[in-house]
Backbone as a printed PyTorch tensor [residue, N CA C, xyz], in Angstrom:
tensor([[[-37.0780,   3.6990,  -9.3140],
         [-37.7990,   4.3950, -10.3570],
         [-37.8110,   5.8810, -10.0330]],

        [[-37.6710,   6.7010, -11.0210],
         [-37.6510,   8.1540, -10.8570],
         [-39.0730,   8.6570, -10.5920]],

        [[-39.2710,   9.3420,  -9.4790],
         [-40.6020,   9.8440,  -9.1270],
         [-40.9170,  11.1570,  -9.8340]],

        [[-39.8970,  11.9700, -10.0490],
         [-40.1120,  13.2750, -10.6810],
         [-39.7800,  13.1710, -12.1680]],

        [[-40.7550,  13.1970, -13.0070],
         [-40.5120,  13.1380, -14.4380],
         [-41.2210,  11.9470, -15.0600]],

        [[-41.2300,  11.9110, -16.3790],
         [-41.9340,  10.8460, -17.0760],
         [-41.2580,   9.4940, -16.8840]],

        [[-42.0690,   8.4320, -17.0270],
         [-41.5240,   7.0820, -16.9200],
         [-40.5130,   6.8580, -18.0330]],

        [[-39.5040,   6.0940, -17.7290],
         [-38.4840,   5.8070, -18.7320],
         [-37.2750,   6.7170, -18.6450]],

        [[-37.3760,   7.8330, -17.9320],
         [-36.2270,   8.7330, -17.7980],
         [-35.1010,   8.0250, -17.0610]],

        [[-35.4610,   7.2960, -16.0210],
         [-34.4700,   6.5800, -15.2320],
         [-33.7290,   5.5720, -16.1040]],

        [[-34.4550,   4.8340, -16.9340],
         [-33.8340,   3.8430, -17.8160],
         [-32.9220,   4.5030, -18.8430]],

        [[-33.3610,   5.6280, -19.4060],
         [-32.5340,   6.3330, -20.3930],
         [-31.2540,   6.8750, -19.7400]],

        [[-31.3870,   7.4150, -18.5470],
         [-30.2190,   7.9380, -17.8240],
         [-29.2390,   6.8130, -17.5050]],

        [[-29.7710,   5.6970, -17.0480],
         [-28.9320,   4.5440, -16.7190],
         [-28.2240,   4.0330, -17.9700]],

        [[-28.9320,   3.9600, -19.0750],
         [-28.3400,   3.4920, -20.3270],
         [-27.2560,   4.4580, -20.8080]],

        [[-27.5090,   5.7590, -20.6570],
         [-26.5250,   6.7640, -21.0740],
         [-25.2490,   6.6580, -20.2330]],

        [[-25.4080,   6.5100, -18.9250],
         [-24.2430,   6.3610, -18.0330],
         [-23.4650,   5.1020, -18.3900]],

        [[-24.1900,   4.0370, -18.6520],
         [-23.5490,   2.7780, -19.0210],
         [-22.7580,   2.9370, -20.3150]],

        [[-23.3510,   3.6400, -21.2890],
         [-22.6820,   3.8700, -22.5740],
         [-21.4090,   4.7080, -22.3770]],

        [[-21.4780,   5.7260, -21.5460],
         [-20.3120,   6.5860, -21.2800],
         [-19.1930,   5.7780, -20.6300]],

        [[-19.5360,   4.9740, -19.6430],
         [-18.5320,   4.1470, -18.9640],
         [-17.8970,   3.1510, -19.9290]],

        [[-18.7110,   2.5230, -20.7540],
         [-18.2030,   1.5750, -21.7430],
         [-17.2660,   2.2680, -22.7220]],

        [[-17.6220,   3.4670, -23.1520],
         [-16.7960,   4.2380, -24.0750],
         [-15.4400,   4.5720, -23.4510]],

        [[-15.4390,   4.9750, -22.1870],
         [-14.1870,   5.2860, -21.4830],
         [-13.3110,   4.0500, -21.3890]],

        [[-13.9010,   2.9260, -21.0320],
         [-13.1210,   1.6920, -20.9190],
         [-12.5500,   1.2530, -22.2590]],

        [[-13.2820,   1.4500, -23.3460],
         [-12.7830,   1.0620, -24.6610],
         [-11.6560,   1.9750, -25.1300]],

        [[-11.7540,   3.2600, -24.8200],
         [-10.7140,   4.1980, -25.2370],
         [ -9.4640,   4.0830, -24.3820]],

        [[ -9.6270,   3.7460, -23.1210],
         [ -8.4940,   3.6770, -22.2030],
         [ -8.5150,   2.3320, -21.4850]],

        [[ -8.2090,   1.2800, -22.2320],
         [ -8.2810,  -0.0410, -21.6400],
         [ -7.1850,  -0.2960, -20.6100]],

        [[ -6.1690,   0.5520, -20.5780],
         [ -5.0960,   0.3880, -19.6050],
         [ -5.2600,   1.3080, -18.3950]],

        [[ -6.4610,   1.7980, -18.1610],
         [ -6.6860,   2.7580, -17.0770],
         [ -6.3430,   2.1560, -15.7050]],

        [[ -6.6270,   0.8740, -15.5090],
         [ -6.3150,   0.2480, -14.2250],
         [ -4.8110,   0.0960, -14.0260]],

        [[ -4.0590,   0.0270, -15.1210],
         [ -2.6050,  -0.0790, -15.0120],
         [ -1.9710,   1.2130, -14.5120]],

        [[ -2.7120,   2.3060, -14.5740],
         [ -2.1520,   3.6030, -14.1890],
         [ -2.5940,   4.0690, -12.8070]],

        [[ -3.3900,   3.2920, -12.1170],
         [ -3.8550,   3.6810, -10.7820],
         [ -2.8860,   3.1350,  -9.7460]],

        [[ -2.3510,   4.0210,  -8.9230],
         [ -1.4460,   3.6380,  -7.8380],
         [ -2.1250,   4.0060,  -6.5320]],

        [[ -2.1010,   3.0880,  -5.6100],
         [ -2.6680,   3.3310,  -4.2870],
         [ -1.6450,   2.9180,  -3.2390]],

        [[ -1.8980,   3.2550,  -2.0060],
         [ -0.9350,   2.9480,  -0.9600],
         [ -1.5980,   2.5510,   0.3360]],

        [[ -0.7980,   1.9310,   1.1890],
         [ -1.2710,   1.5280,   2.5050],
         [ -0.0610,   1.3610,   3.4070]],

        [[ -0.3110,   1.4140,   4.6850],
         [  0.7730,   1.2200,   5.6450],
         [  0.6030,  -0.1400,   6.3060]],

        [[  1.7250,  -0.6960,   6.7350],
         [  1.7010,  -1.9580,   7.4510],
         [  2.8160,  -1.9370,   8.4840]],

        [[  2.6960,  -2.7760,   9.4770],
         [  3.7220,  -2.8740,  10.5060],
         [  4.5910,  -4.0750,  10.2030]],

        [[  5.9010,  -3.8630,  10.2150],
         [  6.8750,  -4.9160,   9.9500],
         [  7.5820,  -5.2090,  11.2700]],

        [[  7.5350,  -6.4820,  11.6680],
         [  8.1730,  -6.8840,  12.9170],
         [  9.5680,  -7.4060,  12.6360]],

        [[ 10.5170,  -6.9810,  13.4630],
         [ 11.9000,  -7.4100,  13.3130],
         [ 12.2700,  -8.2780,  14.5070]],

        [[ 13.0130,  -9.3200,  14.2300],
         [ 13.4900, -10.1520,  15.3290],
         [ 14.8500, -10.7220,  14.9640]],

        [[ 15.5670, -11.1410,  15.9810],
         [ 16.8880, -11.7270,  15.8110],
         [ 16.7140, -13.2390,  15.6700]],

        [[ 17.0420, -13.8290,  14.5280],
         [ 16.8380, -15.2670,  14.3460],
         [ 17.5830, -16.1010,  15.3840]],

        [[ 18.7640, -15.6520,  15.8280],
         [ 19.5250, -16.4050,  16.8320],
         [ 18.7740, -16.4340,  18.1590]],

        [[ 18.2020, -15.3190,  18.5470],
         [ 17.4330, -15.2710,  19.7840],
         [ 16.1940, -16.1520,  19.6740]],

        [[ 15.5580, -16.1400,  18.5170],
         [ 14.3810, -16.9730,  18.2910],
         [ 14.7590, -18.4520,  18.4250]],

        [[ 15.9130, -18.8380,  17.8860],
         [ 16.3680, -20.2160,  17.9690],
         [ 16.6050, -20.6180,  19.4290]],

        [[ 17.1350, -19.7040,  20.2350],
         [ 17.3960, -19.9960,  21.6430],
         [ 16.0900, -20.1700,  22.4190]],

        [[ 15.0660, -19.4130,  22.0660],
         [ 13.7920, -19.4800,  22.7820],
         [ 13.1070, -20.8240,  22.5760]],

        [[ 13.2290, -21.4050,  21.3850],
         [ 12.5040, -22.6450,  21.0910],
         [ 13.3160, -23.9040,  21.3840]],

        [[ 14.5090, -23.7790,  21.9660],
         [ 15.3140, -24.9590,  22.2980],
         [ 14.6500, -25.7540,  23.4120]],

        [[ 14.8940, -27.0870,  23.3650],
         [ 14.4100, -27.9580,  24.4420],
         [ 15.1850, -27.6650,  25.7240]],

        [[ 14.4950, -27.6510,  26.8310],
         [ 15.1190, -27.4070,  28.1360],
         [ 14.8780, -28.6210,  29.0260]],

        [[ 15.8650, -28.9410,  29.8520],
         [ 15.6850, -30.0400,  30.8090],
         [ 14.9100, -29.5260,  32.0100]],

        [[ 14.3750, -30.4300,  32.8260],
         [ 13.5910, -30.0070,  33.9850],
         [ 14.4590, -29.3330,  35.0460]],

        [[ 15.7680, -29.6400,  35.0810],
         [ 16.6650, -29.0390,  36.0610],
         [ 17.2130, -27.6860,  35.6060]],

        [[ 16.9530, -27.3300,  34.3630],
         [ 17.4870, -26.0930,  33.8130],
         [ 16.6190, -24.9230,  34.2400]],

        [[ 17.2380, -23.9070,  34.8070],
         [ 16.5200, -22.6880,  35.1760],
         [ 16.7500, -21.6550,  34.0830]],

        [[ 15.6940, -21.3380,  33.3940],
         [ 15.7980, -20.4250,  32.2580],
         [ 16.0300, -19.0000,  32.7350]],

        [[ 16.9960, -18.3580,  32.1150],
         [ 17.2430, -16.9570,  32.4270],
         [ 16.2780, -16.1050,  31.6170]],

        [[ 15.8320, -15.0320,  32.2150],
         [ 14.9240, -14.1210,  31.5260],
         [ 15.7140, -13.2860,  30.5150]],

        [[ 15.2160, -13.2430,  29.3110],
         [ 15.8180, -12.3700,  28.2980],
         [ 15.2850, -10.9650,  28.4840]],

        [[ 16.1010, -10.0160,  28.1030],
         [ 15.6290,  -8.6320,  28.2190],
         [ 14.5100,  -8.3460,  27.2290]],

        [[ 14.5300,  -9.0370,  26.0920],
         [ 13.4480,  -8.8790,  25.1260],
         [ 12.9340, -10.2480,  24.7280]],

        [[ 11.6790, -10.4800,  24.9570],
         [ 11.0480, -11.7390,  24.5770],
         [ 10.4370, -11.6280,  23.2090]],

        [[  9.7580, -12.6730,  22.7640],
         [  9.1890, -12.6400,  21.4180],
         [  8.1060, -11.5890,  21.2530]],

        [[  7.4300, -11.2040,  22.3400],
         [  6.3810, -10.1870,  22.2390],
         [  6.9370,  -8.7670,  22.3220]],

        [[  8.2270,  -8.6490,  22.6220],
         [  8.8320,  -7.3330,  22.7790],
         [  9.7580,  -6.9870,  21.6170]],

        [[  9.6280,  -7.6910,  20.5150],
         [ 10.4690,  -7.4240,  19.3590],
         [ 10.1360,  -6.0380,  18.8000]],

        [[ 11.0710,  -5.4700,  18.0840],
         [ 10.8400,  -4.1280,  17.5300],
         [  9.9650,  -4.2200,  16.2900]],

        [[  9.2180,  -3.1750,  16.0630],
         [  8.3900,  -3.1110,  14.8700],
         [  8.5380,  -1.7280,  14.2620]],

        [[  8.3100,  -1.6700,  12.9540],
         [  8.4590,  -0.4100,  12.2530],
         [  7.3510,  -0.2970,  11.2120]],

        [[  6.9050,   0.9280,  11.0030],
         [  5.8490,   1.1790,  10.0330],
         [  6.4640,   1.2600,   8.6330]],

        [[  5.8050,   0.6360,   7.6720],
         [  6.2750,   0.6320,   6.2960],
         [  5.1320,   1.0820,   5.3840]],

        [[  5.4130,   2.0230,   4.4870],
         [  4.4290,   2.4680,   3.4990],
         [  4.6730,   1.7310,   2.2060]],

        [[  3.6160,   1.1460,   1.6480],
         [  3.6810,   0.4430,   0.3750],
         [  2.8250,   1.1780,  -0.6400]],

        [[  3.3620,   1.4070,  -1.8180],
         [  2.6050,   1.9680,  -2.9290],
         [  2.5870,   0.9040,  -4.0150]],

        [[  1.4020,   0.5920,  -4.5010],
         [  1.2870,  -0.5120,  -5.4490],
         [  0.2020,  -0.2350,  -6.4800]],

        [[  0.2590,  -1.0150,  -7.5490],
         [ -0.7680,  -0.9410,  -8.5810],
         [ -1.1750,  -2.3560,  -8.9320]],

        [[ -1.9140,  -2.5340, -10.0000],
         [ -2.5370,  -3.8130, -10.3050],
         [ -1.5160,  -4.9440, -10.4760]],

        [[ -0.2830,  -4.6150, -10.8600],
         [  0.7220,  -5.6460, -11.1120],
         [  1.6800,  -5.8670,  -9.9550]],

        [[  1.5770,  -5.0670,  -8.8890],
         [  2.4510,  -5.2930,  -7.7440],
         [  2.9430,  -4.0090,  -7.1010]],

        [[  3.9470,  -4.1550,  -6.2500],
         [  4.5060,  -3.0320,  -5.4880],
         [  5.3970,  -2.1910,  -6.3970]],

        [[  5.2120,  -0.8780,  -6.3650],
         [  6.0570,   0.0280,  -7.1470],
         [  7.0310,   0.8090,  -6.2610]],

        [[  6.7130,   0.9350,  -4.9920],
         [  7.5900,   1.6920,  -4.0920],
         [  7.2420,   1.3380,  -2.6520]],

        [[  8.2660,   1.2760,  -1.8110],
         [  8.0280,   1.1100,  -0.3830],
         [  9.1160,   1.8460,   0.3740]],

        [[  8.7910,   2.2570,   1.5710],
         [  9.7990,   2.8600,   2.4380],
         [  9.3670,   2.7430,   3.8850]],

        [[ 10.3600,   2.6380,   4.7410],
         [ 10.1100,   2.5240,   6.1690],
         [ 10.0080,   3.9150,   6.7740]],

        [[  9.0140,   4.0980,   7.6080],
         [  8.7940,   5.3880,   8.2610],
         [  9.7730,   5.4940,   9.4330]],

        [[ 10.5500,   6.5630,   9.5130],
         [ 11.4810,   6.7230,  10.6370],
         [ 10.7250,   6.7390,  11.9710]],

        [[ 11.3370,   6.1850,  12.9900],
         [ 10.7360,   6.1490,  14.3170],
         [ 10.4510,   7.5630,  14.7920]],

        [[  9.2430,   7.7850,  15.2660],
         [  8.8430,   9.0980,  15.7640],
         [  8.2510,  10.0090,  14.6960]],

        [[  8.3180,   9.6010,  13.4290],
         [  7.7760,  10.4210,  12.3400],
         [  6.2550,  10.3350,  12.3360]],

        [[  5.5980,  11.4840,  12.2920],
         [  4.1450,  11.5220,  12.1720],
         [  3.7780,  11.4170,  10.7030]],

        [[  2.8990,  10.4790,  10.3950],
         [  2.4510,  10.3120,   9.0160],
         [  1.2080,  11.1780,   8.8330]],

        [[  1.4050,  12.2750,   8.1260],
         [  0.3030,  13.1890,   7.8280],
         [  0.3610,  13.5380,   6.3450]],

        [[ -0.4220,  14.5040,   5.9120],
         [ -0.4810,  14.8300,   4.5000],
         [  0.8660,  15.3190,   3.9740]],

        [[  1.6450,  16.0100,   4.7940],
         [  2.9510,  16.5150,   4.3620],
         [  3.9020,  15.3400,   4.0980]],

        [[  3.9550,  14.3920,   5.0410],
         [  4.8380,  13.2330,   4.8740],
         [  4.3820,  12.3710,   3.6970]],

        [[  3.0760,  12.1890,   3.5560],
         [  2.5460,  11.3890,   2.4590],
         [  2.8970,  12.0330,   1.1120]],

        [[  2.8220,  13.3540,   1.0150],
         [  3.2080,  14.0560,  -0.2090],
         [  4.6890,  13.8460,  -0.5110]],

        [[  5.5300,  13.8360,   0.5190],
         [  6.9610,  13.5810,   0.3270],
         [  7.1910,  12.1840,  -0.2480]],

        [[  6.4300,  11.2010,   0.2360],
         [  6.5370,   9.8400,  -0.2930],
         [  6.1640,   9.8300,  -1.7780]],

        [[  5.0730,  10.5140,  -2.1220],
         [  4.6400,  10.5560,  -3.5250],
         [  5.6680,  11.2670,  -4.4080]],

        [[  6.3210,  12.3100,  -3.8770],
         [  7.3580,  13.0010,  -4.6420],
         [  8.5640,  12.0940,  -4.8740]],

        [[  8.9310,  11.2860,  -3.8600],
         [ 10.0340,  10.3390,  -4.0410],
         [  9.6670,   9.2800,  -5.0790]],

        [[  8.4100,   8.8430,  -5.0750],
         [  7.9510,   7.8920,  -6.0890],
         [  8.0410,   8.5120,  -7.4770]],

        [[  7.6450,   9.7690,  -7.6040],
         [  7.7010,  10.4500,  -8.8980],
         [  9.1390,  10.5680,  -9.3980]],

        [[ 10.0590,  10.9130,  -8.5100],
         [ 11.4710,  11.0090,  -8.9050],
         [ 12.0190,   9.6500,  -9.3220]],

        [[ 11.6120,   8.6140,  -8.6180],
         [ 12.0190,   7.2510,  -8.9680],
         [ 11.5000,   6.9000, -10.3640]],

        [[ 10.2610,   7.2660, -10.6530],
         [  9.6670,   6.9970, -11.9690],
         [ 10.3730,   7.8030, -13.0570]],

        [[ 10.7480,   9.0510, -12.7500],
         [ 11.4650,   9.8830, -13.7350],
         [ 12.7990,   9.2530, -14.1220]],

        [[ 13.4960,   8.6880, -13.1350],
         [ 14.7890,   8.0720, -13.4150],
         [ 14.6280,   6.8000, -14.2550]],

        [[ 13.5970,   6.0230, -13.9700],
         [ 13.4130,   4.7520, -14.6720],
         [ 12.7690,   4.9240, -16.0430]],

        [[ 11.8140,   5.8480, -16.1620],
         [ 11.0720,   6.0390, -17.4190],
         [ 10.9890,   7.5240, -17.7700]],

        [[ 12.0960,   8.1570, -18.1600],
         [ 12.0800,   9.5990, -18.4440],
         [ 11.1590,   9.9750, -19.6040]],

        [[ 10.9040,   9.0540, -20.5240],
         [ 10.0520,   9.3740, -21.6760],
         [  8.6150,   9.6880, -21.2520]],

        [[  8.1820,   9.1770, -20.1020],
         [  6.8210,   9.4560, -19.6240],
         [  6.6820,  10.8870, -19.1180]],

        [[  7.8180,  11.5200, -18.7840],
         [  7.7820,  12.8550, -18.1860],
         [  8.4000,  13.8990, -19.1180]],

        [[  8.4410,  13.6230, -20.4110],
         [  9.0840,  14.5280, -21.3660],
         [  8.4030,  15.8850, -21.4300]],

        [[  7.0750,  15.9530, -21.2380],
         [  6.3400,  17.2190, -21.3360],
         [  6.3200,  17.9940, -20.0230]],

        [[  6.7640,  17.4060, -18.9220],
         [  6.6930,  18.0730, -17.6070],
         [  7.9550,  18.8680, -17.3260]]])
């Protein structure tokens, strides 16, 4: 409840905000279709042949040789995903040693924009 001001101000303000939000949603019902967000994830790579060799049955007399890379030492790479309500719109693997900062993130967004221009040029006719 609003302490400063007459009773009912809080209710009127809440109702007004609700009305504004409802009006925006009615005018732009596809607003969620236009929101793109992104996140990074780690993608692990492994050699299927090596994996098959690791899980083979061994006899008790067999002395297993140590592999230079075991299952916990597989390579991994960072991948940036950009997606919206219907799925992934763009992804790319971050080069090894690349620092992901605002400059790199802006480059990713620019590549996404160029990709969108090629696929849907009519959306960028005024730009």
